[in-house]
C-alpha positions as CSV (number, residue, x, y, z in Angstrom):
1,M,36.9,29.6,-17.5
2,M,40.0,28.2,-15.8
3,H,37.6,26.5,-13.3
4,Y,35.6,24.8,-16.1
5,A,38.8,23.7,-17.8
6,F,40.0,22.2,-14.6
7,V,36.7,20.3,-14.1
8,L,36.8,19.0,-17.7
9,T,40.4,17.8,-17.3
10,L,39.5,16.0,-14.0
11,L,36.6,14.2,-15.7
12,L,38.7,13.1,-18.6
13,A,41.4,11.8,-16.3
14,S,38.9,10.1,-14.2
15,A,37.4,8.3,-17.1
16,E,40.8,7.1,-18.2
17,N,41.4,5.6,-14.7
18,G,38.0,3.9,-14.6
19,I,36.3,6.1,-12.0
20,A,32.7,6.7,-12.8
21,F,30.8,9.6,-11.3
22,S,27.0,9.7,-10.9
23,S,24.5,12.2,-9.7
24,P,24.1,12.8,-5.9
25,F,21.1,10.4,-5.9
26,Q,23.0,7.5,-7.4
27,R,25.8,5.3,-5.9
28,F,29.4,5.7,-6.9
29,A,31.2,2.9,-8.8
30,F,35.0,2.6,-8.7
31,S,37.5,0.4,-10.5
32,S,41.1,-0.1,-9.5
33,S,42.3,-1.1,-12.9
34,M,41.9,0.3,-16.4
35,T,38.7,-1.7,-17.3
36,T,35.1,-0.8,-17.8
37,R,33.9,-3.5,-15.3
38,Q,32.1,-2.2,-12.2
39,D,29.9,-3.5,-9.4
40,S,26.7,-1.7,-8.5
41,V,24.6,-2.1,-5.3
42,S,20.9,-1.5,-5.1
43,L,19.0,-1.6,-1.8
44,T,15.3,-2.0,-1.3
45,P,13.4,-2.2,2.1
46,D,13.4,-6.0,2.0
47,T,16.0,-7.0,-0.5
48,L,19.7,-6.3,-0.9
49,T,20.8,-7.0,-4.4
50,V,24.5,-6.8,-5.6
51,C,24.8,-6.9,-9.4
52,H,28.2,-7.5,-11.0
53,M,28.4,-5.6,-14.3
54,S,30.2,-6.9,-17.4
55,E,31.7,-4.8,-20.1
56,S,28.3,-4.8,-21.9
57,S,26.8,-3.2,-18.7
58,Q,24.4,-6.2,-18.3
59,P,23.9,-7.8,-14.8
60,E,25.8,-11.1,-14.4
61,T,24.7,-12.2,-10.9
62,A,22.4,-11.0,-8.2
63,V,22.4,-11.8,-4.5
64,K,19.1,-11.4,-2.6
65,M,18.1,-11.9,0.9
66,T,17.4,-15.5,1.9
67,K,14.2,-16.7,3.6
68,K,16.1,-16.7,6.9
69,D,17.1,-13.0,6.3
70,V,13.5,-12.0,5.7
71,T,12.3,-14.1,8.7
72,D,14.9,-12.4,10.9
73,S,13.7,-9.0,9.8
74,L,10.1,-9.6,10.8
75,N,8.9,-7.1,13.4
76,I,5.5,-6.7,15.0
77,P,3.7,-3.4,14.0
78,T,3.1,-1.2,17.0
79,N,0.2,0.7,15.6
80,F,-2.5,0.7,12.9
81,P,-0.6,2.7,10.2
82,E,2.5,0.4,10.6
83,M,0.4,-2.7,10.1
84,V,-1.3,-1.2,7.0
85,S,2.1,-0.3,5.6
86,Q,3.6,-3.7,6.3
87,A,0.6,-5.6,4.8
88,A,0.6,-3.4,1.6
89,R,4.3,-3.7,1.1
90,A,4.1,-7.5,1.4
91,M,1.2,-7.5,-1.1
92,N,3.2,-5.3,-3.5
93,E,6.3,-7.5,-3.3
94,A,4.3,-10.7,-3.7
95,Y,2.5,-9.2,-6.7
96,D,5.8,-8.2,-8.3
97,A,7.0,-11.8,-7.7
98,G,4.0,-13.1,-9.8
99,I,1.6,-13.9,-6.9
100,T,-1.7,-12.6,-8.1
101,R,-4.0,-14.5,-5.7
102,Q,-3.3,-13.5,-2.1
103,T,-4.6,-14.3,1.4
104,I,-4.1,-11.7,4.1
105,R,-4.8,-12.0,7.8
106,V,-4.4,-9.0,10.0
107,M,-5.4,-7.6,13.4
108,L,-8.3,-5.2,13.6
109,P,-8.3,-1.6,15.0
110,R,-10.1,-0.9,18.2
111,D,-10.4,2.1,20.4
112,P,-8.5,1.6,23.7
113,S,-11.4,2.6,25.8
114,S,-13.9,0.3,24.0
115,A,-16.6,2.8,24.9
116,D,-16.1,4.6,21.6
117,L,-15.6,1.5,19.6
118,G,-17.7,2.7,16.7
119,L,-16.2,6.2,16.2
120,Y,-13.4,5.1,13.9
121,F,-15.7,3.5,11.5
122,E,-17.9,6.5,10.8
123,S,-17.1,8.0,7.5
124,D,-16.6,11.5,9.0
125,A,-14.7,10.4,12.1
126,K,-11.5,12.3,12.9
127,L,-9.7,9.8,15.2
128,D,-6.0,9.6,15.6
129,T,-5.2,6.1,14.2
130,Q,-1.9,6.1,16.1
131,N,-3.9,5.5,19.3
132,L,-6.0,2.6,18.0
133,I,-5.0,-0.8,19.5
134,L,-4.7,-3.9,17.3
135,V,-6.9,-6.8,18.4
136,P,-7.2,-10.3,17.0
137,P,-10.5,-10.9,15.2
138,D,-11.8,-13.5,17.7
139,E,-14.7,-14.1,20.1
140,T,-13.6,-11.2,22.3
141,W,-15.4,-8.8,20.0
142,Q,-18.9,-8.2,21.5
143,G,-21.4,-7.9,18.7
144,G,-20.3,-10.8,16.6
145,I,-19.3,-11.0,13.0
146,M,-21.0,-7.8,11.8
147,Q,-19.0,-5.8,14.3
148,L,-15.9,-7.4,13.0
149,Y,-16.9,-6.4,9.5
150,R,-17.2,-2.8,10.6
151,A,-13.6,-2.9,11.6
152,A,-12.3,-5.0,8.7
153,L,-13.9,-2.8,6.0
154,P,-11.9,0.4,6.7
155,T,-8.8,-1.7,7.4
156,C,-9.1,-3.3,3.9
157,E,-9.7,0.1,2.3
158,E,-6.5,1.5,3.9
159,I,-4.5,-1.4,2.8
160,L,-5.8,-1.3,-0.8
161,R,-5.1,2.5,-1.0
162,K,-1.6,1.9,0.3
163,F,-1.1,-1.0,-2.2
164,S,-2.3,1.1,-5.2
165,K,0.2,1.5,-8.1
166,A,-1.6,4.6,-9.4
167,P,0.7,7.1,-10.9
168,G,1.4,10.2,-8.9
169,G,0.2,8.5,-5.7
170,V,-3.4,9.3,-6.4
171,P,-5.5,6.8,-4.4
172,P,-8.0,4.8,-6.5
173,R,-11.7,4.9,-6.0
174,V,-12.8,2.0,-3.8
175,V,-16.3,0.4,-4.3
176,E,-18.0,-1.9,-1.8
177,D,-20.2,-4.7,-2.9
178,R,-22.3,-6.5,-0.3
179,S,-24.2,-8.7,-2.7
180,V,-21.7,-11.5,-2.0
181,D,-23.3,-11.7,1.5
182,A,-26.5,-13.5,0.6
183,S,-27.9,-13.4,4.1
184,G,-26.8,-9.8,4.8
185,V,-25.6,-10.8,8.3
186,D,-22.6,-13.1,7.6
187,G,-20.1,-10.2,7.6
188,V,-18.9,-10.8,4.1
189,G,-18.1,-8.1,1.5
190,L,-16.1,-7.3,-1.6
191,L,-14.0,-4.2,-2.2
192,M,-13.0,-3.3,-5.8
193,T,-10.6,-0.5,-6.7
194,E,-11.1,1.5,-9.9
195,S,-7.7,2.8,-11.0
196,T,-6.8,5.0,-13.9
197,D,-5.4,1.9,-15.7
198,P,-7.9,-1.0,-15.4
199,A,-4.9,-3.4,-15.3
200,D,-4.2,-2.0,-11.8
201,D,-7.7,-2.8,-10.5
202,V,-7.8,-5.0,-7.4
203,S,-10.6,-7.1,-5.9
204,C,-10.5,-8.1,-2.2
205,F,-13.0,-10.3,-0.4
206,I,-13.5,-9.3,3.3
207,Q,-14.1,-12.2,5.7
208,P,-15.2,-14.7,3.1
209,T,-16.9,-17.9,4.2
210,Q,-16.9,-21.3,2.5
211,E,-20.1,-20.2,0.8
212,T,-18.1,-17.4,-0.9
213,I,-15.8,-19.7,-2.8
214,D,-18.0,-19.7,-5.9
215,A,-17.8,-15.9,-6.1
216,I,-14.1,-16.0,-5.5
217,E,-13.7,-18.4,-8.4
218,N,-15.8,-16.2,-10.7
219,I,-13.9,-13.0,-9.9
220,S,-10.5,-14.8,-10.2
221,N,-11.4,-16.2,-13.6
222,Q,-12.4,-12.8,-14.8
223,A,-9.4,-10.9,-13.3
224,G,-6.7,-12.5,-15.3
225,K,-3.3,-11.2,-14.0
226,R,-5.0,-8.6,-11.8
227,L,-4.8,-9.0,-8.1
228,V,-7.5,-10.9,-6.3
229,A,-7.2,-11.1,-2.5
230,Q,-9.1,-12.2,0.6
231,L,-8.7,-10.6,4.0
232,N,-9.4,-12.5,7.2
233,P,-11.2,-15.6,5.9
234,Q,-13.7,-16.9,8.5
235,W,-12.2,-20.4,8.5
236,R,-9.4,-20.9,11.0
237,N,-5.8,-21.7,10.1
238,I,-5.8,-24.8,12.3
239,D,-7.8,-28.0,11.6
240,D,-10.3,-29.8,13.8
241,A,-11.4,-33.4,13.2
242,L,-14.0,-32.4,10.6
243,D,-11.4,-30.3,8.7
244,S,-8.9,-33.1,8.6
245,A,-11.5,-35.6,7.4
246,S,-12.7,-33.2,4.7
247,K,-9.2,-33.2,3.1
248,Q,-9.4,-36.9,2.3
249,D,-10.5,-38.3,-1.0
250,G,-13.6,-40.4,-1.4
251,F,-17.0,-40.5,0.2
252,M,-15.8,-39.7,3.7
253,G,-14.0,-36.6,2.6
254,K,-17.0,-35.3,0.7
255,F,-19.3,-36.1,3.6
256,A,-17.0,-34.2,6.0
257,A,-17.0,-31.3,3.6
258,F,-20.8,-31.3,3.4
259,L,-20.9,-31.2,7.2
260,G,-18.7,-28.0,7.2
261,G,-15.1,-29.2,6.9
262,K,-13.0,-26.7,5.0
263,G,-10.9,-29.2,3.1
264,N,-12.7,-28.9,-0.3
265,S,-12.8,-25.1,0.0
266,L,-9.0,-24.9,0.6
267,R,-8.4,-27.2,-2.3
268,R,-10.3,-25.0,-4.6
269,L,-8.5,-21.9,-3.4
270,E,-5.1,-23.7,-3.8
271,E,-6.0,-24.6,-7.4
272,L,-6.7,-20.9,-8.0
273,G,-3.2,-20.1,-6.7
274,F,-4.1,-18.4,-3.4
275,T,-1.0,-17.9,-1.2
276,D,-0.5,-16.6,2.3
277,T,1.0,-13.2,1.7
278,F,0.9,-11.4,5.0
279,I,-0.3,-13.1,8.2
280,L,-0.5,-11.5,11.6
281,E,-2.7,-13.3,14.1
282,G,-2.6,-14.0,17.8
283,Y,-3.9,-15.9,20.9
284,V,-3.1,-16.4,24.5
285,C,-0.5,-18.8,25.8
286,K,0.6,-19.1,29.5
287,G,-1.7,-16.2,30.2
288,G,0.1,-13.8,27.9
289,N,-0.5,-12.5,24.4
290,I,1.2,-14.3,21.6
291,L,1.5,-13.1,18.0
292,L,2.3,-15.2,14.9
293,M,3.7,-13.4,11.9
294,K,4.5,-14.6,8.4
295,R,5.2,-13.2,4.9
296,F,5.0,-15.0,1.6
297,D,8.8,-15.2,1.6
298,S,9.5,-16.0,5.2
299,D,9.1,-18.6,7.9
300,W,6.8,-18.1,10.9
301,G,7.9,-15.8,13.6
302,V,6.6,-16.2,17.1
303,F,6.4,-13.2,19.5
304,A,5.4,-12.8,23.1
305,E,4.1,-9.5,24.6
306,N,6.2,-8.1,27.5
307,D,4.7,-7.4,30.8
308,S,4.6,-3.7,30.1
309,A,2.4,-4.4,27.1
310,D,4.4,-2.0,25.0
311,N,6.5,-4.4,22.9
312,F,6.7,-7.9,21.6
313,I,9.8,-10.2,22.1
314,R,10.7,-12.8,19.5
315,V,10.7,-16.3,21.1
316,G,11.3,-18.4,18.0
317,T,10.8,-19.1,14.3
318,I,9.5,-22.2,12.6
319,E,9.0,-23.3,8.9
320,V,5.4,-24.3,9.3
321,R,2.6,-22.7,11.4
322,P,3.4,-23.7,15.0
323,T,1.0,-25.6,17.1
324,Y,-0.1,-24.4,20.5
325,Q,2.2,-27.0,22.1
326,E,5.2,-25.8,20.0
327,V,4.6,-22.2,21.1
328,D,4.3,-23.3,24.7
329,K,7.7,-25.0,24.4
330,M,9.3,-21.9,22.9
331,L,8.2,-20.0,25.9
332,D,9.7,-22.6,28.2
333,D,12.9,-22.6,26.2
334,N,13.1,-18.8,26.7
335,G,12.5,-19.0,30.4
336,I,9.0,-17.4,30.2
337,S,6.7,-18.5,32.9
338,L,3.0,-18.2,33.5
339,K,1.9,-14.6,33.4
340,Y,0.1,-14.7,36.8
341,A,3.4,-16.0,38.3
342,R,5.2,-13.0,36.8
343,D,2.5,-10.6,38.0
344,I,2.8,-11.6,41.7
345,G,6.6,-11.9,41.7
346,L,7.0,-15.6,41.6
347,A,8.8,-15.5,38.3
348,P,11.0,-12.9,36.5
349,K,9.3,-10.2,34.5
350,L,9.2,-10.3,30.8
């Protein structure tokens, strides 16, 4: 009884002196004067928020990470599960910020030996995803767009399951619809999640083409505030002469769009509110692998693979998507030479 009395006395004295105790899973708040004002700090994976509390216990101000802070925190995923987690987290945070139309570009999983390329994509395969390598969805994939689809489909499924807001962590049912691919060989598909609450349902187009824009518009108009996404659109992020011409108004712009320029398609997607939410793509520069990374709330980060092929080194950041020439200059500025020169000892290793 004396022990309980001592604890009660301590709590009363603490309250008089402005010291607030919380549970072991909450932060402490201290005040050096006899007032009821206190500061609380909340920390999330991507945002540090400091709220100053008034006597009415209502937040007065909040300090969040800047775009530069988010850009500086970008890091290249080293395996498939990491990439899925990063993509799903960016989608969740963008959705919470009111972005309900999202574009995602990711690398695709591939077996390191390439001999067992199809194993991962069989429904009953038991392959360790930690050992899958991540490869850009480009012309290096033998078999064309349908083989890319075989890799993009399970990748999209994993991202949607990770994104799911279902209570209790129960993954939603994912339904594939291939009717959006009229030819059946264009490597286009639509995944739809069926959650306990229909408001949490998600639609994601896999590898859409310009011919898919009508379907994207129809789904977007029906979805309301529900998430509609597109993963790895088949048009490139950079423009050729036809793309540039198709972005112009008037007859020439329409004619260029008719010939295949993506300007009109991008304009329609922009009107729907589609935003680049998570971008991870790569190519070769100076003979070495380069990865570009961006979130909806960051600038572009540029990373170069080291010569051991086990890590990527940041070589620069830029507000808009860098051109090949800008990436080449970043490598020069960091003293990174041609890879063949590094391989034969004519230049320092990276």
